[in-house]
C-alpha positions in Angstrom: -135.9 -2.3 138.7 -139.2 -1.4 140.5 -137.8 -3.3 143.9 -134.8 -1.3 143.6 -136.6 1.8 143.5 -138.6 0.6 146.5 -135.4 -0.1 148.3 -133.9 3.2 147.9 -136.9 5.0 148.9 -137.5 2.8 151.9 -133.9 3.5 153.2 -134.2 7.3 152.1 -133.2 8.3 155.9 -129.8 6.4 155.3 -129.1 7.6 151.7 -125.5 8.2 150.8 -124.5 11.6 149.2 -124.2 9.8 146.0 -127.0 7.4 145.3 -126.6 4.3 143.0 -128.6 1.3 142.5 -128.6 -1.1 145.3 -127.1 -4.6 145.1 -129.6 -7.4 144.5 -128.8 -9.1 147.6 -129.8 -6.1 149.8 -133.0 -5.9 148.0 -133.8 -9.7 148.5 -133.0 -9.2 152.2 -135.4 -6.5 152.3 -138.0 -8.6 150.8 -137.4 -11.5 153.1 -137.7 -9.3 156.1 -140.8 -10.5 158.2 -141.8 -6.8 158.7 -141.5 -5.6 155.3 -145.2 -5.4 154.6 -145.6 -3.1 157.9 -142.7 -1.0 156.9 -144.2 -0.5 153.7 -147.7 0.4 155.1 -146.4 2.7 157.6 -143.7 4.5 155.6 -143.6 8.2 156.1 -143.1 10.1 152.9 -142.1 13.1 154.7 -138.6 11.4 155.0 -138.1 11.9 151.2 -138.2 15.7 151.7 -134.9 15.3 153.5 -133.2 13.5 150.6 -133.8 15.6 147.5 -130.7 14.1 145.9 -132.1 10.5 146.3 -135.4 11.4 145.0 -133.9 13.2 141.9 -131.8 9.9 141.5 -134.8 7.5 141.6 -136.8 9.9 139.2 -134.1 9.9 136.5 -132.8 6.5 137.0 -136.1 4.6 137.2 -138.7 7.1 135.6 -136.6 8.5 132.8 -134.7 11.7 132.7 -136.3 13.8 135.5 -139.6 12.0 135.3 -141.2 14.9 133.6 -143.9 14.9 131.1 -141.8 15.1 128.0 -139.6 12.1 129.2 -142.8 10.1 130.3 -144.8 10.6 127.0 -141.9 9.2 125.0 -141.1 6.3 127.0 -141.7 2.9 125.4 -144.6 2.0 127.6 -146.4 5.5 126.8 -145.8 4.8 123.2 -147.3 1.4 123.4 -150.3 2.9 125.2 -150.7 5.2 122.5 -150.5 2.7 119.7 -152.9 0.3 121.7 -155.4 3.3 122.2 -155.2 4.2 118.6 -155.9 0.7 117.4 -158.6 0.1 119.7 -160.2 3.5 119.0 -160.5 6.0 121.9 -164.1 5.3 122.5 -163.9 1.4 123.0 -164.9 -0.3 125.9 -161.3 -1.6 126.4 -160.1 2.0 126.1 -162.3 3.3 128.8 -161.7 0.3 131.2 -157.8 0.4 131.1 -155.9 1.4 134.0 -152.4 2.3 133.0 
């Protein structure tokens, strides 16, 4: 799913009016492109300003309903993170070093 989001964002300039998840074959083709890493490193995020429908789609489809704080705090990963923090104790060394 992460690679699908990357594909959509990298192709924001050509985004259709009604975005949808890309076909896996297209994602694989993007990954096999010899210039993929260079394209990632040189990606101009300003392109995303011209594709607000796509950005909203990626936020809701890949990061929850709208990607806002309320949906993020209720995600399975956030619940797992809170449970782990509580079981380790908030001042433990492991909690201070985690990079979630």
